[in-house]
C-alpha positions in Angstrom: -44.1 -15.1 -3.9 -42.9 -18.0 -4.8 -38.7 -18.2 -3.8 -36.6 -20.4 -6.3 -34.1 -22.1 -5.8 -31.3 -20.0 -6.9 -32.5 -18.0 -4.1 -32.5 -20.1 -1.1 -28.7 -21.1 -2.5 -28.1 -17.6 -2.1 -29.6 -17.8 0.9 -27.5 -20.0 2.2 -24.3 -19.3 0.6 -24.8 -15.4 2.2 -25.5 -17.3 5.6 -22.4 -18.6 5.8 -20.5 -15.8 4.6 -22.0 -13.3 6.9 -21.6 -15.0 9.6 -18.2 -17.2 9.1 -15.9 -13.8 8.7 -16.3 -13.4 12.6 -14.4 -16.5 13.3 -10.4 -15.2 13.3 -7.8 -17.1 14.8 -5.7 -14.1 16.6 -1.7 -14.7 14.8 -3.6 -14.5 11.1 -3.4 -10.2 10.6 0.3 -10.6 12.2 2.0 -9.2 15.1 0.9 -6.1 17.2 2.6 -3.1 18.1 2.4 -3.6 21.3 5.1 -7.1 21.3 8.1 -4.8 19.7 10.1 -4.6 22.7 9.3 -8.6 23.9 9.2 -9.6 20.5 6.9 -12.6 22.5 3.5 -13.3 20.7 0.1 -13.3 22.8 -0.7 -17.1 22.8 -0.5 -18.2 26.0 2.3 -20.6 25.3 6.0 -20.5 25.9 8.4 -19.6 23.2 10.3 -23.1 22.0 13.8 -23.4 24.1 15.1 -26.2 20.8 17.3 -24.8 18.0 15.2 -22.8 15.6 14.5 -24.4 12.4 15.4 -20.4 10.6 17.8 -18.2 9.6 17.5 -14.7 9.3 20.6 -13.2 6.7 21.5 -10.2 5.7 22.6 -9.7 2.0 25.6 -7.7 2.7 27.7 -7.6 6.6 28.9 -3.7 5.4 26.6 -0.9 3.9 26.4 2.7 3.6 22.5 2.7 3.5 20.1 -0.4 3.0 20.0 -4.1 2.9 18.1 -6.6 1.6 17.2 -9.6 4.4 15.4 -12.5 4.0 13.9 -15.4 6.6 14.1 -18.7 5.0 13.8 -21.9 6.4 16.5 -24.4 4.6 14.9 -27.5 4.9 13.3 -29.1 2.7 10.1 -29.6 4.3 10.6 -26.7 6.8 8.0 -23.7 6.4 7.0 -20.8 8.8 3.6 -19.2 9.1 4.3 -16.1 11.3 6.7 -13.6 12.0 8.3 -10.7 13.2 12.1 -8.7 12.3 13.5 -5.2 13.7 17.0 -4.4 13.1 18.8 -3.5 16.7 21.6 -1.8 18.0 23.9 -2.7 20.7 23.1 0.1 23.8 19.6 0.7 21.9 18.3 -2.3 24.6 14.8 -3.5 22.9 14.5 -0.4 20.4 14.0 -1.0 16.7 16.2 1.2 14.5 16.2 2.2 11.0 13.2 1.4 8.6 11.9 -1.6 6.2 10.5 -0.2 2.6 10.3 -2.9 0.8 7.7 -5.4 1.9 5.8 -8.2 -0.1 2.5 -8.1 -0.2 1.8 -10.7 2.3 3.3 -8.3 4.8 3.0 -4.8 6.5 5.1 -2.8 8.7 4.8 -1.9 11.9 5.8 1.9 13.7 7.4 0.3 17.2 9.0 2.6 19.1 7.4 5.7 17.3 9.9 4.8 14.8 8.2 4.4 11.0 7.9 0.7 9.7 10.7 -0.2 12.3 9.1 -3.5 12.5 8.3 -5.6 9.9 5.4 -8.9 10.5 3.4 -11.3 8.1 -0.6 -10.0 7.0 -1.5 -13.4 6.4 -0.8 -16.8 8.0 -0.3 -18.7 4.7 2.5 -21.3 4.8 5.8 -19.5 3.8 9.7 -20.9 2.6 11.3 -18.0 3.0 10.7 -13.4 2.7 12.8 -10.8 1.7 12.9 -7.5 3.1 14.5 -3.9 2.1 15.7 -2.2 5.1 17.3 1.2 5.3 19.6 3.1 8.5 18.4 6.1 9.6 20.1 9.0 8.6 23.9 9.6 10.0 23.6 6.2 12.1 27.3 4.7 12.4 27.4 1.5 14.2 26.9 -2.1 13.9 22.9 -3.6 13.6 21.4 -7.2 14.0 18.1 -8.5 12.6 16.4 -10.3 15.6 13.1 -12.5 14.8 10.4 -14.3 15.8 9.2 -17.0 13.9 5.8 -18.7 13.7 5.5 -22.3 13.1 2.1 -22.4 13.8 0.4 -20.6 17.0 1.6 -22.7 19.4 4.9 -23.7 18.5 7.4 -20.5 17.9 11.5 -19.5 18.6 12.2 -15.9 20.2 15.6 -13.9 19.4 16.7 -15.7 16.2 19.6 -12.9 15.5 21.5 -12.5 12.3 25.0 -11.7 12.1 25.8 -8.1 12.4 26.4 -5.8 9.2 28.1 -2.4 9.9 26.1 0.7 8.7 28.0 3.8 7.9 25.6 6.7 6.4 27.4 9.7 7.6 29.5 11.1 4.6 27.6 8.9 2.0 26.9 9.0 -1.5 24.1 11.5 -2.1 22.8 10.6 -5.6 21.1 14.5 -7.0 20.1 15.6 -10.6 21.0 13.2 -13.9 21.3 9.4 -13.1 22.3 7.0 -15.9 19.3 4.4 -17.0 19.3 1.6 -15.3 17.5 -1.7 -16.6 16.3 -3.6 -14.1 17.0 -7.4 -14.1 13.8 -8.9 -14.5 12.7 -5.3 -16.1 9.9 -3.1 -15.7 7.0 -6.1 -13.9 9.4 -6.0 -11.4 9.9 -2.3 -11.3 5.5 -1.9 -11.0 5.9 -4.7 -8.3 8.7 -3.2 -6.3 5.9 0.1 -6.4 2.7 -1.3 -6.1 3.7 -3.6 -2.8 2.7 -1.8 0.0 0.4 0.4 -1.7 -2.4 1.4 1.1 -0.4 -0.4 3.6 2.6 1.9 4.6 2.2 4.2 0.9 -0.2 5.8 0.0 -0.2 5.4 -4.1 -2.0 7.9 -7.2 -2.5 6.4 -10.2 -4.2 6.9 -12.8 -6.7 6.0 -14.2 -8.5 5.8 -11.6 -8.9 2.3 -9.7 -5.5 1.2 -11.2 -4.2 0.8 -8.4 -6.3 -2.0 -7.4 -6.3 -4.0 -10.3 -2.0 -2.6 -11.0 -2.6 -1.5 -14.5 -1.7 2.3 -13.8 -1.0 4.1 -17.2 1.6 6.0 -14.2 1.6 6.3 -10.7 2.8 7.9 -7.6 3.8 6.3 -4.6 5.4 7.7 -1.2 6.1 7.1 2.1 7.9 8.6 4.8 11.7 7.7 5.0 13.3 8.4 7.9 13.8 12.2 8.2 12.3 12.9 4.6 9.8 11.3 2.0 10.3 9.1 -0.9 8.5 9.7 -4.1 8.7 6.9 -6.9 7.2 7.2 -10.3 6.3 5.5 -12.9 4.5 6.5 -16.6 4.0 3.8 -20.0 5.0 5.8 -23.2 6.4 9.2 -22.0 9.3 11.2 -21.8 8.8 12.6 -18.1 6.3 11.8 -15.1 5.6 14.7 -12.6 4.1 14.6 -8.7 2.4 18.5 -8.1 1.8 19.4 -4.2 -2.0 21.6 -4.6 -4.0 23.4 -2.8 -6.6 22.0 -4.8 -6.9 19.1 -7.0 -6.7 21.4 -10.6 -3.2 22.2 -12.1 -2.4 26.1 -11.4 0.2 27.5 -8.6 1.4 23.9 -7.5 5.3 23.4 -6.2 5.7 20.7 -8.9 9.3 18.0 -8.6 9.6 16.1 -12.8 11.3 13.7 -13.6 12.3 13.9 -17.2 13.7 11.6 -20.0 16.4 13.6 -21.4 18.5 11.8 -24.6 21.1 15.0 -25.4 23.9 16.4 -24.2 24.6 13.5 -21.9 23.1 10.6 -24.0 20.2 9.1 -22.8 19.7 9.6 -19.1 17.0 10.8 -16.5 17.0 13.9 -14.3 15.5 15.3 -11.8 13.7 19.0 -11.6 11.5 21.6 -9.6 9.0 23.5 -11.6 6.1 25.8 -10.9 2.8 25.5 -12.4 2.0 29.5 -13.2 -1.3 30.3 -12.2 -3.7 30.9 -15.1 -1.8 30.8 -17.8 -1.3 26.6 -18.5 2.7 27.6 -18.7 5.1 25.1 -16.0 8.5 26.9 -15.1 11.6 25.0 -13.9 13.6 26.4 -11.4 17.2 26.5 -11.4 17.6 25.2 -7.7 17.4 21.8 -6.5 17.6 21.7 -2.8 15.3 20.0 -1.0 14.8 17.4 -4.1 17.5 14.4 -4.5 17.0 11.5 -7.3 18.3 7.7 -6.1 17.9 5.8 -9.3 15.9 5.9 -12.8 15.2 3.7 -15.3 13.9 3.5 -18.8 12.5 0.6 -20.2 10.2 -0.9 -22.3 9.3 2.9 -23.2 7.9 3.5 -19.5 9.7 6.6 -17.6 11.0 5.3 -13.8 12.5 7.4 -10.5 12.5 7.5 -7.0 13.1 10.6 -5.3 13.7 11.6 -1.6 12.1 14.7 -1.2 13.5 17.0 2.1 9.7 17.4 4.6 10.6 21.8 3.8 10.4 22.0 0.4 11.0 25.6 -1.1 10.0 25.8 -5.2 9.8 29.8 -6.5 8.7 31.8 -3.4 7.0 29.4 -2.1 6.8 26.6 0.7 6.1 23.4 0.8 6.1 21.9 5.2 5.2 18.5 4.0 5.0 17.0 7.8 2.3 19.9 8.8 0.2 21.3 6.1 -2.5 19.7 4.0 -1.8 19.0 0.3 -3.3 17.8 -2.6 -1.2 15.5 -4.8 -1.4 15.8 -8.2 0.0 13.2 -10.7 1.0 14.1 -14.7 3.1 12.5 -17.2 2.9 13.1 -21.0 4.9 11.5 -24.0 6.5 15.2 -25.2 8.6 17.6 -24.0 9.0 21.3 -24.5 12.5 23.9 -24.7 13.7 23.1 -20.6 9.6 22.5 -19.6 7.4 19.2 -19.8 5.3 18.7 -22.6 1.0 18.2 -22.4 -0.2 15.8 -19.7 -1.4 13.7 -22.3 -0.4 9.8 -20.9 -2.1 10.8 -17.5 -3.6 13.5 -15.0 -5.3 12.6 -11.5 -5.5 14.1 -7.9 -5.2 12.7 -5.2 -8.8 12.0 -3.9 -8.6 14.6 -0.8 -6.3 17.1 0.8 -4.4 15.9 3.9 -0.7 15.8 5.4 2.0 13.5 3.7 2.4 11.8 6.6 -0.6 11.0 7.1 -2.0 9.7 3.5 0.2 6.7 4.2 -2.6 5.4 6.5 -5.6 7.1 4.0 -6.2 3.8 2.6 -5.5 -0.1 4.2 -6.1 -2.9 1.6 -8.8 -4.6 2.2 -8.9 -8.7 0.5 -13.2 -7.9 0.5 -12.7 -5.4 -2.8 -9.4 -8.2 -4.3 -10.8 -8.9 -7.8 -13.2 -6.7 -7.9 -13.8 -5.8 -12.2 -11.4 -9.5 -12.7 -13.9 -12.5 -10.7 -16.8 -10.9 -9.3 -19.1 -7.9 -9.9 -19.0 -5.1 -7.3 -20.4 -2.2 -6.5 -20.7 0.3 -3.9 -21.6 3.6 -1.9 -20.6 6.4 -2.5 -19.3 6.8 -6.5 -15.8 5.7 -6.5 -15.2 4.1 -3.6 -14.3 0.9 -5.0 -11.1 2.6 -6.4 -10.3 3.8 -2.7 -11.9 0.5 -0.8 -13.7 2.6 1.6 -16.8 2.7 0.6 -19.9 3.1 2.8 -21.6 -0.2 2.0 -20.9 -3.0 -0.6 -21.4 -6.0 -2.1 -19.7 -8.4 -4.2 -21.1 -11.4 -6.6 -19.6 -13.5 -8.1 -20.5 -16.9 -9.9 -19.4 -20.7 -8.7 -21.0 -23.0 -11.0 -24.7 -22.8 -11.4 -25.1 -20.6 -7.7 -24.3 -17.2 -7.4 -21.7 -16.1 -3.7 -23.2 -12.6 -2.6 -20.5 -11.0 -0.2 -22.1 -7.4 1.7 -20.6 -5.3 4.4 -21.3 -1.8 5.7 -19.6 0.3 8.5 -21.8 1.5 11.1 -24.2 -0.5 10.5 -27.2 -2.5 12.3 -28.0 -4.1 8.7 -26.7 -4.5 5.3 -28.9 -5.9 2.3 -28.9 -6.3 -1.4 -32.0 -6.5 -3.1 -32.4 -8.0 -6.9 -35.5 -5.6 -8.6 -36.1 -4.9 -12.5 -35.6 -1.4 -12.2 -34.1 1.4 -10.2 -36.2 1.8 -7.0 -37.4 -0.3 -4.3 -40.2 -2.1 -4.5 -41.4 -5.3 -5.4 -37.6 -6.5 -4.6 -36.1 -9.6 -3.6 -34.3 -8.3 -0.5 -31.1 -10.6 1.1 -29.9 -9.4 4.1 -27.0 -9.5 7.2 -28.4 -8.4 10.6 -26.3 -7.4 13.6 -28.6 -9.0 16.1 -28.3 -8.7 20.1 -26.0 -5.4 20.4 -23.6 -6.5 22.1 -22.2 -9.5 20.5 -20.7 -10.8 16.8 -23.9 -12.8 16.5 -24.9 -11.6 12.7 -28.2 -13.8 10.9 -29.1 -13.9 7.5 -32.7 -13.4 6.0 -34.7 -13.7 2.8 -37.2 -10.3 2.0 -39.7 -8.7 -0.1 -39.9 -5.1 -0.6 -43.8 -4.8 -1.0 -44.6 -2.6 -4.2 -46.0 0.9 -3.5 -46.0 0.2 0.3 -42.9 1.0 1.5 -42.8 -1.7 3.3 -40.7 -4.6 3.6 -42.0 -8.2 4.5 -39.0 -10.6 5.4 -39.6 -14.6 4.4 -39.6 -17.1 7.0 
C-alpha cells in the first residue's frame, strides 16, 4: 500500500501528541492536599524572604456569611502563575476554615483537613494578574479569620505566608432567607449568572443540564448545579423562557414517586417574585402535588432576567417531603431536572422546556466528583470532531476510549486516549467494519515506563489481521 503525504504528516503529528503529553511540570495542576498545613510547595527550593509583590484583599472587614477574596499583583508588570489560599482562625493552628464556593475556571478547590473546599489553588500555570473567590464562613461561626496565601512567580520563586487584614465573622443569629424573594437583576445580566453556574462543574460541584451535552458547551436550556456547602447542600438552577425550574430526588430516572424542590415565577399577589416550594410527583398519575411544609429548604437568592428564571437554594441533608424522608448524605438518588413555560393553580405546569436525569444514581456528596473536567474534551463539536465509547460518554467526559480530530491548514491533528489500555488506535475506513483500513496507533511499550510510540498499520481485508508499516 502506498502511504500518502497526508498519512505521513498525520503520523508525525500523532507521534508528537502521544509522547509530549507525558511531560508535565509538577506545579501546573495546582497544590496537592498534602501541602495544606505547611502551604510550602514541594519544589525543593526555599521561599523568598523579600517582601511579596502580591496582596490578598477581602471585600469587607465584617461579614455574617460570605466575603469575596481577591489575590492581586498590584504593580503593572507583575504577575503570578500559581497560588494556594486558605482562611485561618486564631487558635485553629494550621487548619483551614470555611469553604470557597465560587472559583474561576482556571482554579480548583481542595478539601484541606477534610473540610470540603476549604482551600483553593490554581489548575493551570498561565500568567495571572488577579483572581477572585467567594468564601463562605462555617455555620454558627463567631470570630476572626485571616486569608493566607502562598504565591508562585515561577517554579523556583515563591512567597509563603502572605496574609490579609482580619475579617470579623458572625454567622450566629444571621439572616435566613426562605420562601419568596423579590426578583433581583444581576448587574451584568444573565451571562454572569450562567458563568457562575457552570464555573466549577465537574470540579467542586456536579451539574445536570438539558439538552444532553450542554454542560460542556455551556449553552443549556436548563441546568442545575449542586455542591455540599458546610452542613447543607447548595442547589443553583436556571432555565430559559420558563416560569419554573425544579429538581427532583428519585429512585429511578423517570418521573413518579419523587421529592421535588421548585423555583416558581409568581406574578400575582406579590407583584413579581420567585418562590421556593416542596412538592411530590404522585406515582402513576402524572400529577404534581405541592406541600405546605417548607422546612429543610431555604431560598437564598433569585432572579428573572430576559425570560430566564434563576435561583439558589440551600437544602438540609435530611429532607422530608410528604411521608418520605430523603437522606442526602447516605442514600443514593437520581437527580431529575425539569423546567416549563406555564404554571397551574398551586402547581407547576408541563415540563415543555426541559426534562433530564443525571446519568446514574449515587450519593449527592459523591456527585461533586462524578465527573472531572478534562481539557481533552474542550471544543469537541466546535473546533474539533470527537467520538468515543461508550455512547454518550462525550457529554459526561468519561469515555473508555476517545479520539479528537482537528484540521490545521492542510494537516489533520489526531488526539486519542484510553483508560487501562496498552494501546489506542484510530482507523480510516470506507465502511463501519474492520478490514482494508488505514490505522494510526499509540502504543504503550515497555510496561513500567512512560514510553509511548506511534505507528501506522493496515487492517488486512478478510484476514482479521493487522500489518504494521515500516
